[in-house]
DRENPA-3360 file (N, C-alpha, C; in nm, 2 decimals, always signed):
BEGIN
1 = RCVQNGCG = -1.14/+1.35/-0.76/-1.24/+1.45/-0.81/-1.26/+1.56/-0.70 ~ -1.29/+1.67/-0.74/-1.33/+1.78/-0.64/-1.45/+1.74/-0.56 ~ -1.45/+1.77/-0.43/-1.57/+1.73/-0.35/-1.69/+1.82/-0.36 ~ -1.67/+1.93/-0.43/-1.78/+2.03/-0.46/-1.88/+1.96/-0.55 ~ -2.01/+1.95/-0.51/-2.11/+1.89/-0.59/-2.11/+1.94/-0.73 ~ -2.11/+1.85/-0.83/-2.12/+1.89/-0.97/-1.99/+1.93/-1.04 ~ -1.88/+1.94/-0.96/-1.75/+1.97/-1.02/-1.68/+1.85/-1.06 ~ -1.63/+1.85/-1.18/-1.56/+1.73/-1.23/-1.41/+1.75/-1.23;
9 = NYGNPRKQ = -1.36/+1.86/-1.17/-1.21/+1.89/-1.18/-1.14/+1.80/-1.07 ~ -1.01/+1.80/-1.09/-0.92/+1.73/-1.00/-0.93/+1.79/-0.86 ~ -0.95/+1.71/-0.76/-0.95/+1.75/-0.62/-0.81/+1.76/-0.57 ~ -0.77/+1.87/-0.51/-0.63/+1.89/-0.46/-0.63/+1.84/-0.31 ~ -0.56/+1.73/-0.28/-0.56/+1.68/-0.14/-0.51/+1.78/-0.04 ~ -0.43/+1.87/-0.09/-0.37/+1.97/+0.01/-0.47/+2.08/+0.03 ~ -0.58/+2.08/-0.04/-0.69/+2.18/-0.02/-0.82/+2.11/+0.01 ~ -0.82/+2.01/+0.10/-0.93/+1.94/+0.15/-1.01/+1.87/+0.04;
17 = NYCNHHAE = -0.94/+1.83/-0.07/-0.99/+1.77/-0.19/-1.09/+1.85/-0.27 ~ -1.08/+1.99/-0.25/-1.15/+2.08/-0.35/-1.05/+2.11/-0.46 ~ -1.11/+2.14/-0.58/-1.02/+2.18/-0.69/-0.97/+2.32/-0.65 ~ -0.87/+2.37/-0.72/-0.81/+2.50/-0.68/-0.91/+2.61/-0.69 ~ -0.99/+2.60/-0.79/-1.10/+2.71/-0.81/-1.19/+2.72/-0.69 ~ -1.25/+2.60/-0.65/-1.35/+2.61/-0.54/-1.28/+2.63/-0.41 ~ -1.15/+2.59/-0.39/-1.08/+2.61/-0.27/-1.06/+2.76/-0.26 ~ -1.02/+2.83/-0.37/-1.00/+2.97/-0.36/-1.13/+3.05/-0.33;
25 = ELGIEERD = -1.25/+3.00/-0.39/-1.38/+3.06/-0.36/-1.42/+3.05/-0.22 ~ -1.38/+2.94/-0.16/-1.42/+2.91/-0.02/-1.31/+2.95/+0.08 ~ -1.20/+3.01/+0.03/-1.09/+3.06/+0.12/-1.02/+2.94/+0.19 ~ -1.01/+2.83/+0.13/-0.94/+2.71/+0.18/-0.79/+2.73/+0.14 ~ -0.70/+2.73/+0.24/-0.56/+2.74/+0.22/-0.50/+2.60/+0.20 ~ -0.39/+2.60/+0.12/-0.31/+2.48/+0.10/-0.25/+2.44/+0.24 ~ -0.25/+2.31/+0.27/-0.19/+2.26/+0.39/-0.12/+2.13/+0.37 ~ -0.03/+2.09/+0.46/+0.03/+1.96/+0.45/-0.07/+1.85/+0.46;
33 = LVREPCIH = -0.04/+1.74/+0.39/-0.13/+1.62/+0.40/-0.12/+1.56/+0.54 ~ -0.23/+1.52/+0.60/-0.24/+1.44/+0.72/-0.32/+1.32/+0.69 ~ -0.25/+1.20/+0.70/-0.32/+1.08/+0.67/-0.42/+1.04/+0.78 ~ -0.54/+1.01/+0.74/-0.65/+0.97/+0.83/-0.63/+0.82/+0.85 ~ -0.67/+0.77/+0.97/-0.67/+0.63/+0.99/-0.75/+0.55/+0.89 ~ -0.70/+0.44/+0.85/-0.77/+0.36/+0.74/-0.88/+0.27/+0.80 ~ -0.98/+0.26/+0.72/-1.09/+0.17/+0.76/-1.06/+0.02/+0.73 ~ -0.95/+0.00/+0.64/-0.92/-0.13/+0.60/-0.85/-0.21/+0.72;
41 = EHCHDIRH = -0.90/-0.33/+0.74/-0.85/-0.41/+0.86/-0.70/-0.42/+0.87 ~ -0.63/-0.44/+0.76/-0.49/-0.47/+0.76/-0.40/-0.35/+0.77 ~ -0.45/-0.23/+0.75/-0.36/-0.12/+0.74/-0.28/-0.09/+0.87 ~ -0.34/-0.12/+0.98/-0.26/-0.10/+1.10/-0.14/-0.19/+1.12 ~ -0.14/-0.30/+1.03/-0.03/-0.40/+1.03/+0.08/-0.36/+0.94 ~ +0.06/-0.25/+0.86/+0.16/-0.22/+0.75/+0.29/-0.18/+0.82 ~ +0.39/-0.25/+0.78/+0.53/-0.22/+0.84/+0.61/-0.17/+0.72 ~ +0.69/-0.07/+0.74/+0.78/-0.02/+0.64/+0.91/-0.08/+0.65;
49 = GAGRRDDE = +0.93/-0.21/+0.61/+1.06/-0.27/+0.61/+1.08/-0.36/+0.74 ~ +1.18/-0.44/+0.73/+1.21/-0.53/+0.84/+1.27/-0.46/+0.96 ~ +1.25/-0.52/+1.07/+1.30/-0.48/+1.20/+1.43/-0.54/+1.23 ~ +1.46/-0.56/+1.36/+1.58/-0.62/+1.41/+1.57/-0.77/+1.38 ~ +1.69/-0.83/+1.38/+1.70/-0.97/+1.35/+1.72/-1.05/+1.48 ~ +1.64/-1.03/+1.59/+1.66/-1.09/+1.71/+1.62/-1.24/+1.71 ~ +1.52/-1.27/+1.63/+1.48/-1.41/+1.62/+1.49/-1.46/+1.48 ~ +1.60/-1.53/+1.45/+1.63/-1.58/+1.32/+1.53/-1.67/+1.26;
57 = SRYVDDLE = +1.45/-1.74/+1.35/+1.35/-1.84/+1.31/+1.24/-1.77/+1.23 ~ +1.22/-1.64/+1.25/+1.12/-1.57/+1.18/+1.15/-1.54/+1.04 ~ +1.27/-1.57/+0.99/+1.32/-1.54/+0.86/+1.31/-1.66/+0.77 ~ +1.24/-1.64/+0.65/+1.23/-1.74/+0.55/+1.26/-1.68/+0.42 ~ +1.35/-1.74/+0.34/+1.39/-1.68/+0.21/+1.44/-1.54/+0.23 ~ +1.51/-1.51/+0.34/+1.56/-1.38/+0.37/+1.45/-1.27/+0.39 ~ +1.33/-1.31/+0.42/+1.22/-1.22/+0.45/+1.18/-1.24/+0.59 ~ +1.15/-1.14/+0.67/+1.11/-1.15/+0.81/+0.96/-1.17/+0.81;
65 = LPDGYSTI = +0.91/-1.28/+0.86/+0.77/-1.31/+0.87/+0.71/-1.23/+0.99 ~ +0.60/-1.16/+0.96/+0.54/-1.09/+1.08/+0.47/-1.18/+1.17 ~ +0.44/-1.14/+1.29/+0.37/-1.22/+1.39/+0.24/-1.28/+1.32 ~ +0.21/-1.40/+1.35/+0.09/-1.47/+1.30/+0.11/-1.54/+1.17 ~ +0.23/-1.52/+1.11/+0.26/-1.59/+0.98/+0.38/-1.68/+1.00 ~ +0.38/-1.80/+0.93/+0.49/-1.89/+0.95/+0.55/-1.95/+0.82 ~ +0.50/-1.91/+0.71/+0.55/-1.97/+0.58/+0.53/-1.88/+0.46 ~ +0.62/-1.90/+0.36/+0.60/-1.84/+0.23/+0.54/-1.95/+0.14;
73 = VSRDPIPG = +0.43/-1.92/+0.08/+0.35/-2.01/+0.00/+0.41/-2.02/-0.14 ~ +0.42/-2.14/-0.20/+0.47/-2.16/-0.33/+0.35/-2.18/-0.43 ~ +0.28/-2.07/-0.46/+0.18/-2.07/-0.56/+0.16/-1.92/-0.60 ~ +0.08/-1.91/-0.71/+0.05/-1.77/-0.76/-0.05/-1.71/-0.66 ~ -0.04/-1.58/-0.65/-0.13/-1.50/-0.56/-0.27/-1.50/-0.61 ~ -0.36/-1.48/-0.51/-0.50/-1.46/-0.54/-0.55/-1.34/-0.46 ~ -0.65/-1.27/-0.51/-0.70/-1.15/-0.43/-0.73/-1.19/-0.29 ~ -0.68/-1.10/-0.20/-0.70/-1.11/-0.06/-0.57/-1.17/+0.01;
81 = DVVLSRVE = -0.48/-1.23/-0.07/-0.36/-1.28/+0.00/-0.28/-1.17/+0.06 ~ -0.21/-1.21/+0.17/-0.12/-1.12/+0.24/+0.02/-1.15/+0.18 ~ +0.09/-1.04/+0.15/+0.22/-1.06/+0.09/+0.33/-0.98/+0.16 ~ +0.46/-1.01/+0.14/+0.57/-0.93/+0.17/+0.64/-0.89/+0.05 ~ +0.68/-0.76/+0.04/+0.75/-0.71/-0.08/+0.90/-0.76/-0.07 ~ +0.95/-0.80/-0.19/+1.09/-0.84/-0.20/+1.17/-0.73/-0.25 ~ +1.11/-0.62/-0.29/+1.18/-0.50/-0.35/+1.13/-0.38/-0.28 ~ +1.21/-0.27/-0.29/+1.16/-0.14/-0.24/+1.07/-0.08/-0.34;
89 = VTIGYCPY = +0.96/-0.02/-0.29/+0.86/+0.04/-0.38/+0.83/+0.18/-0.33 ~ +0.83/+0.28/-0.42/+0.80/+0.41/-0.38/+0.67/+0.46/-0.45 ~ +0.58/+0.50/-0.37/+0.45/+0.54/-0.43/+0.43/+0.69/-0.38 ~ +0.43/+0.78/-0.48/+0.42/+0.92/-0.44/+0.55/+0.96/-0.36 ~ +0.52/+1.01/-0.24/+0.63/+1.05/-0.15/+0.67/+0.94/-0.05 ~ +0.60/+0.83/-0.06/+0.61/+0.73/+0.05/+0.69/+0.60/+0.00 ~ +0.81/+0.58/+0.06/+0.88/+0.46/+0.03/+0.84/+0.34/+0.11 ~ +0.82/+0.23/+0.05/+0.79/+0.11/+0.12/+0.91/+0.02/+0.10;
97 = LRNTIARV = +0.98/-0.01/+0.21/+1.10/-0.09/+0.20/+1.07/-0.24/+0.17 ~ +1.18/-0.31/+0.13/+1.17/-0.45/+0.11/+1.12/-0.51/+0.24 ~ +1.04/-0.61/+0.24/+0.98/-0.68/+0.35/+0.86/-0.60/+0.42 ~ +0.79/-0.52/+0.34/+0.67/-0.45/+0.38/+0.55/-0.54/+0.36 ~ +0.47/-0.56/+0.46/+0.35/-0.64/+0.45/+0.24/-0.56/+0.37 ~ +0.17/-0.63/+0.28/+0.06/-0.57/+0.20/-0.04/-0.68/+0.17 ~ -0.14/-0.64/+0.08/-0.24/-0.73/+0.05/-0.27/-0.73/-0.11 ~ -0.30/-0.84/-0.16/-0.32/-0.85/-0.31/-0.47/-0.80/-0.34;
105 = ALVDETTK = -0.48/-0.71/-0.43/-0.61/-0.66/-0.46/-0.67/-0.73/-0.59 ~ -0.58/-0.73/-0.69/-0.62/-0.80/-0.82/-0.50/-0.87/-0.88 ~ -0.53/-0.97/-0.96/-0.43/-1.06/-1.02/-0.45/-1.06/-1.17 ~ -0.34/-1.05/-1.25/-0.35/-1.07/-1.39/-0.26/-1.19/-1.42 ~ -0.32/-1.31/-1.44/-0.25/-1.43/-1.47/-0.17/-1.42/-1.60 ~ -0.23/-1.35/-1.70/-0.16/-1.34/-1.83/-0.03/-1.27/-1.82 ~ -0.02/-1.16/-1.75/+0.11/-1.09/-1.74/+0.19/-1.12/-1.62 ~ +0.13/-1.21/-1.53/+0.20/-1.25/-1.41/+0.23/-1.12/-1.32;
113 = RALIHFSC = +0.13/-1.03/-1.31/+0.14/-0.91/-1.23/+0.02/-0.91/-1.14 ~ +0.04/-0.84/-1.02/-0.08/-0.82/-0.93/-0.08/-0.68/-0.89 ~ -0.20/-0.63/-0.86/-0.22/-0.50/-0.80/-0.21/-0.52/-0.65 ~ -0.11/-0.46/-0.59/-0.08/-0.47/-0.44/-0.12/-0.35/-0.37 ~ -0.20/-0.37/-0.26/-0.25/-0.27/-0.17/-0.16/-0.25/-0.06 ~ -0.07/-0.15/-0.06/+0.02/-0.12/+0.04/-0.03/-0.05/+0.16 ~ -0.13/+0.04/+0.15/-0.19/+0.10/+0.26/-0.32/+0.16/+0.21 ~ -0.38/+0.25/+0.29/-0.51/+0.30/+0.26/-0.54/+0.34/+0.12;
121 = DELVHLPF = -0.46/+0.42/+0.06/-0.49/+0.46/-0.08/-0.37/+0.44/-0.17 ~ -0.28/+0.35/-0.14/-0.16/+0.33/-0.22/-0.16/+0.19/-0.27 ~ -0.18/+0.18/-0.41/-0.17/+0.05/-0.48/-0.07/+0.06/-0.59 ~ -0.01/-0.05/-0.62/+0.09/-0.05/-0.73/+0.09/-0.19/-0.79 ~ +0.11/-0.19/-0.92/+0.13/-0.32/-1.00/+0.27/-0.37/-0.98 ~ +0.28/-0.50/-0.94/+0.41/-0.56/-0.92/+0.41/-0.70/-0.99 ~ +0.52/-0.74/-1.05/+0.53/-0.87/-1.10/+0.54/-0.97/-0.99 ~ +0.49/-1.09/-1.01/+0.48/-1.19/-0.90/+0.62/-1.21/-0.83;
129 = EDFAVIE = +0.73/-1.20/-0.90/+0.86/-1.23/-0.84/+0.90/-1.12/-0.74 ~ +0.83/-1.00/-0.74/+0.87/-0.89/-0.65/+0.80/-0.90/-0.51 ~ +0.72/-1.00/-0.49/+0.66/-1.02/-0.36/+0.64/-1.17/-0.33 ~ +0.62/-1.20/-0.20/+0.60/-1.34/-0.16/+0.47/-1.35/-0.08 ~ +0.39/-1.45/-0.12/+0.26/-1.47/-0.05/+0.30/-1.54/+0.08 ~ +0.24/-1.50/+0.19/+0.27/-1.55/+0.33/+0.14/-1.60/+0.39 ~ +0.15/-1.70/+0.47/+0.04/-1.76/+0.55/+0.09/-1.79/+0.69;
% end
């Protein structure tokens, strides 16, 4: 939503989240997006895909476990779980490669899908088989 009080229009992120009408009134020019640091604890750990394979012991089920994690869990996910993607996911302009660390936001047991939080403002629904819960 537009950040102007009382406005219900779509906020354009390239115009400081003002709608195009209010941005024009205020003389705000369109600019490239600059991501602000996230307040979420795990976002600084987000890795876009696997690194080098120097230490083969860190690999389980062909996924590279990040520091502090030692196993892939054999159970359905629950909100708050840390996961690794098994597939490449593109959200907007940002590709998240296979083996990207993320966190489970919501789980739908009926459809066997979860809402995965890849970074500050990027969430996507994935089937359980497209990610692995790690501990």
